[in-house]
C-alpha positions as CSV (number, residue, x, y, z in Angstrom):
1,M,60.2,6.9,-59.4
2,R,58.2,8.2,-57.4
3,R,57.0,5.9,-54.1
4,T,53.1,5.7,-53.4
5,S,51.6,6.4,-50.6
6,D,50.4,3.7,-48.2
7,A,47.4,5.1,-47.4
8,A,47.1,5.4,-51.1
9,T,46.4,2.2,-52.0
10,T,45.7,-0.1,-48.9
11,P,41.8,0.0,-49.0
12,K,40.3,1.6,-45.6
13,R,39.6,-0.3,-43.1
14,A,35.7,-1.1,-41.8
15,S,35.4,0.9,-38.8
16,M,35.5,-2.0,-35.9
17,R,32.7,0.3,-34.5
18,P,29.2,-1.2,-34.5
19,D,26.6,1.7,-35.5
20,S,24.5,1.4,-32.8
21,T,22.1,3.6,-34.3
22,A,22.0,0.9,-36.7
23,A,22.5,-2.5,-35.2
24,M,19.8,-1.7,-32.3
25,P,16.0,-0.8,-32.7
26,I,15.3,2.3,-31.1
27,R,13.6,1.1,-27.9
28,T,13.1,4.2,-26.2
29,G,9.5,3.7,-24.5
30,A,10.2,-0.1,-23.3
31,K,13.3,1.7,-21.3
32,R,11.0,4.1,-20.0
33,S,8.9,1.3,-18.8
34,D,12.0,-0.9,-17.4
35,R,13.0,2.2,-15.6
36,S,8.9,2.8,-13.9
37,A,8.6,-1.1,-12.8
38,M,12.5,-1.1,-10.9
39,K,11.3,1.9,-9.4
40,R,7.9,0.5,-8.2
41,N,9.5,-3.1,-7.4
42,R,12.1,-0.4,-4.7
43,S,10.6,-1.0,-0.6
44,P,9.8,1.9,-0.6
45,I,10.8,1.4,3.6
46,W,14.0,-0.4,3.0
47,G,15.2,0.8,-0.5
48,H,15.7,-2.9,-2.2
49,R,13.6,-4.6,-4.6
50,A,10.0,-6.1,-2.7
51,G,10.6,-9.8,-4.0
52,S,14.1,-9.7,-3.1
53,I,13.9,-12.0,0.4
54,N,17.3,-13.0,1.0
55,R,19.7,-9.2,0.3
56,P,20.4,-8.6,4.0
57,G,18.1,-5.8,5.0
58,G,15.4,-6.9,2.8
59,G,11.8,-8.6,2.8
60,R,13.3,-11.0,4.9
61,L,13.8,-8.0,8.1
62,L,10.4,-7.0,7.0
63,V,8.8,-10.1,7.9
64,F,10.5,-10.4,11.3
65,A,9.4,-7.1,12.0
66,V,6.1,-7.7,10.9
67,A,6.5,-11.1,13.3
68,L,7.1,-9.3,16.2
69,A,4.8,-6.0,16.5
70,M,2.0,-9.3,16.2
71,V,3.6,-10.7,19.0
72,A,4.0,-7.9,20.7
73,G,0.5,-7.3,20.1
74,A,-0.9,-10.3,20.8
75,S,1.2,-9.9,24.1
76,A,-0.3,-6.3,25.2
77,S,-3.9,-8.6,24.7
78,F,-3.5,-11.3,26.8
79,A,-2.2,-8.9,30.0
80,Q,-4.8,-7.0,28.8
81,Q,-7.1,-9.9,29.3
82,G,-5.4,-11.4,32.8
83,G,-5.9,-8.1,34.5
84,M,-9.3,-7.9,33.4
85,L,-10.2,-12.1,34.3
86,Q,-8.7,-11.0,37.6
87,Q,-10.4,-7.7,38.6
88,K,-13.3,-8.5,37.8
89,L,-12.2,-12.6,39.9
90,E,-11.6,-10.4,43.3
91,A,-15.6,-8.9,42.5
92,I,-17.1,-12.3,42.6
93,Q,-14.3,-13.8,45.2
94,R,-15.9,-10.9,47.2
95,S,-19.3,-11.4,47.1
96,A,-19.5,-15.3,47.1
97,Q,-17.0,-14.9,50.7
98,M,-20.1,-12.7,52.2
99,N,-22.6,-14.4,51.6
100,R,-21.4,-17.8,52.2
101,T,-20.7,-15.2,55.7
102,R,-24.4,-14.3,55.6
103,L,-26.2,-17.7,55.6
104,R,-24.4,-19.4,57.9
105,Q,-26.7,-16.3,60.2
106,Y,-29.9,-18.2,58.4
107,Q,-32.0,-21.4,58.4
108,W,-34.1,-22.1,54.9
109,T,-36.1,-25.1,54.0
110,E,-35.3,-27.2,51.3
111,T,-37.6,-29.2,48.6
112,L,-36.0,-31.6,46.8
113,V,-38.0,-33.7,43.8
114,L,-36.3,-36.5,42.4
115,T,-37.4,-37.7,38.7
116,L,-36.5,-40.8,37.6
117,R,-37.9,-42.3,33.6
118,G,-40.2,-39.2,33.8
119,E,-42.4,-40.4,37.0
120,A,-41.6,-37.5,39.8
121,K,-41.1,-39.1,43.5
122,P,-42.4,-37.5,46.2
123,A,-41.5,-34.4,47.3
124,R,-38.4,-34.4,50.6
125,V,-38.6,-31.7,52.4
126,S,-36.0,-30.7,54.9
127,L,-34.8,-27.8,57.4
128,C,-31.6,-27.0,56.9
129,H,-29.0,-24.8,58.0
130,Y,-24.6,-23.9,57.9
131,G,-22.6,-26.5,61.1
132,P,-19.4,-25.0,63.0
133,D,-17.5,-27.2,60.2
134,G,-18.8,-25.3,57.5
135,T,-21.5,-28.3,55.4
136,V,-25.4,-28.1,55.5
137,R,-26.9,-29.8,57.9
138,K,-30.0,-31.1,56.9
139,T,-33.5,-32.3,59.9
140,P,-36.3,-33.8,57.5
141,V,-39.4,-32.0,57.9
142,G,-43.4,-34.1,58.8
143,P,-43.3,-37.6,58.0
144,P,-41.2,-39.7,55.7
145,P,-42.5,-40.8,51.7
146,D,-45.1,-43.4,51.7
147,A,-42.5,-46.8,51.6
148,Q,-43.3,-48.7,49.0
149,Q,-44.3,-52.5,49.7
150,Y,-42.6,-55.0,47.6
151,P,-43.7,-58.6,47.2
152,G,-41.5,-60.9,48.8
153,G,-38.9,-63.7,47.5
154,L,-36.3,-63.0,44.4
155,R,-39.0,-60.2,43.5
156,G,-38.6,-58.0,46.2
157,R,-34.7,-58.8,46.9
158,I,-34.6,-56.8,43.5
159,M,-37.2,-53.9,43.8
160,D,-35.5,-53.8,47.1
161,R,-31.3,-54.0,45.9
162,R,-33.0,-51.3,43.0
163,T,-34.3,-49.0,45.7
164,D,-31.3,-49.3,47.6
165,E,-28.9,-48.1,44.9
166,L,-31.3,-44.8,44.3
167,K,-30.8,-43.9,47.3
168,G,-26.9,-44.2,46.9
169,Y,-27.4,-42.4,43.8
170,L,-29.1,-39.4,44.8
171,Q,-26.8,-39.3,48.2
172,D,-24.2,-38.9,45.6
173,A,-25.3,-36.2,43.9
174,Q,-26.4,-34.4,46.3
175,E,-22.6,-34.6,47.0
176,V,-21.1,-33.3,43.5
177,M,-23.7,-30.2,43.6
178,A,-21.9,-29.5,46.9
179,L,-18.4,-29.7,45.2
180,Y,-20.1,-26.3,43.3
181,V,-23.0,-24.7,44.9
182,P,-22.2,-21.8,46.5
183,P,-19.2,-21.4,44.7
184,D,-15.9,-20.6,46.7
185,A,-13.7,-18.8,46.5
186,A,-10.9,-19.7,47.7
187,Q,-11.5,-22.4,45.0
188,M,-11.5,-19.7,42.0
189,Q,-8.6,-18.3,43.2
190,Q,-6.2,-21.5,42.6
191,S,-8.7,-21.9,39.3
192,F,-6.8,-18.4,38.1
193,K,-3.5,-19.4,39.3
194,N,-3.7,-23.0,37.5
195,G,-4.4,-21.0,34.1
196,N,-7.9,-22.9,33.6
197,A,-10.4,-19.7,34.4
198,S,-11.2,-17.1,31.1
199,L,-13.5,-14.6,30.0
200,S,-16.6,-15.6,28.4
201,E,-19.4,-13.0,26.8
202,G,-22.3,-12.4,28.4
203,G,-25.7,-10.1,28.6
204,A,-25.6,-6.7,29.3
205,G,-24.3,-5.6,32.5
206,T,-23.0,-9.2,33.1
207,T,-19.7,-11.0,33.7
208,R,-19.6,-15.5,32.8
209,I,-16.1,-16.7,33.9
210,V,-15.5,-20.1,32.8
211,F,-13.7,-22.7,35.6
212,T,-12.3,-25.9,34.4
213,N,-10.9,-29.1,36.7
214,Y,-12.7,-26.4,38.8
215,A,-13.6,-29.6,41.8
216,K,-13.0,-32.6,39.0
217,P,-10.5,-33.2,36.7
218,G,-12.3,-32.4,33.4
219,D,-15.3,-30.4,34.5
220,Q,-16.5,-26.9,33.6
221,M,-18.0,-24.2,35.8
222,T,-19.9,-21.3,34.2
223,L,-20.2,-18.1,36.5
224,S,-22.9,-15.0,35.1
225,F,-22.3,-12.3,37.3
226,D,-24.0,-9.1,37.9
227,M,-21.2,-6.7,38.3
228,R,-24.0,-3.6,38.9
229,A,-25.3,-5.3,41.6
230,K,-22.7,-7.4,42.4
231,R,-24.0,-11.0,42.7
232,I,-24.0,-13.7,41.4
233,V,-27.0,-14.2,38.6
234,S,-26.8,-18.2,37.8
235,L,-24.3,-21.3,37.5
236,S,-24.0,-24.5,34.3
237,V,-22.0,-27.1,35.8
238,N,-20.8,-30.4,32.9
239,S,-19.5,-32.6,35.5
240,T,-19.0,-36.8,36.9
241,M,-21.1,-38.6,39.5
242,S,-18.5,-39.0,41.7
243,E,-19.1,-43.7,42.0
244,S,-20.2,-44.0,38.6
245,R,-18.7,-41.6,37.2
246,D,-22.5,-41.0,34.6
247,P,-21.9,-37.6,33.1
248,V,-24.7,-34.9,34.9
249,S,-25.4,-31.3,34.0
250,L,-26.0,-28.6,37.0
251,T,-27.5,-25.4,36.1
252,V,-28.2,-22.7,39.6
253,Q,-31.0,-19.9,39.2
254,F,-29.9,-17.6,42.7
255,A,-32.6,-15.0,44.3
256,T,-31.8,-12.5,47.2
257,L,-32.6,-12.2,50.6
258,P,-34.3,-8.3,51.8
259,D,-30.5,-7.8,53.5
260,G,-28.4,-8.3,49.9
261,T,-27.3,-12.3,50.8
262,N,-27.0,-14.3,47.3
263,F,-28.1,-17.4,48.1
264,P,-28.8,-21.1,45.2
265,S,-33.2,-20.4,45.6
266,Q,-33.7,-23.1,42.3
267,T,-31.0,-26.4,41.1
268,T,-31.9,-28.7,38.6
269,L,-29.3,-32.0,38.5
270,S,-29.2,-34.1,35.6
271,A,-27.9,-37.9,34.7
272,P,-29.3,-38.7,31.0
273,A,-27.4,-42.1,31.6
274,R,-29.9,-43.4,35.1
275,Q,-32.8,-41.3,33.7
276,I,-32.4,-38.9,36.5
277,Q,-33.2,-35.8,37.5
278,V,-32.8,-34.3,41.1
279,A,-34.3,-30.4,41.5
280,T,-34.2,-28.8,44.5
281,T,-35.4,-25.3,45.5
282,N,-34.5,-23.2,49.0
283,S,-36.8,-21.4,50.4
284,N,-38.1,-19.5,53.4
285,Y,-35.4,-18.0,54.4
286,Q,-35.1,-16.9,58.5
287,K,-32.2,-16.2,60.7
288,L,-31.0,-18.2,63.2
289,A,-32.1,-17.6,66.7
290,G,-29.4,-14.8,68.3
291,Q,-28.1,-14.0,64.5
């Protein structure tokens, strides 16, 4: 009996390999789009996906490089500004020291007007010059201001006490002005060393330097300097009185003598807490005998 072939009797098994063309839809366009997106997401610098910041050499390294560049740029800018500040400060110091030396050869007239609560008091005139110790010595000129006569009794004593307090306050104000006018070269250098000097915007050809903690803790002195003429133009100060600690402001305008000497011509000190203003005018500069 002829044996039937197994191939003929056994049913053909279905192919286990899925028909890829029948099982999955063709997404040719989608695949191209995905590849394009992957290419776009790759960093042109590091060769990794931009969003993968945790991969070695990826976005984290890029952030570090950017931060390092910013620090380097800031350091270079600070160094440049510091060198520029030092250069300008040296010019101001030379000018201040030269003027202080020249002013010791002069005598001048100081006119001081005190305004109290909006009422100007009689002017006080003094002849001034520098003494051997470097301080300004003042000699009253002309008759002293008329002394006001107060009634006797308790009221008179109160008025006398107020007058004495006003004189003391005025003396304190003059001592405060002497701390800043004229500016001292050594004091400016010390402020620079302590990191208390900075450049500020000025006008054309004018340098403005702001000093903090210059003569007193918390004070501020702003100096404007003409770099072409090599002279101080103006000065403004915010400080406090020594005794009462009242806040005061000081503005100074400078002028130039025929020989080039720079001097403070107009000075105004304001103490709002006491409604006091002290205006000082320096004029009539003449060389001392033998100078």
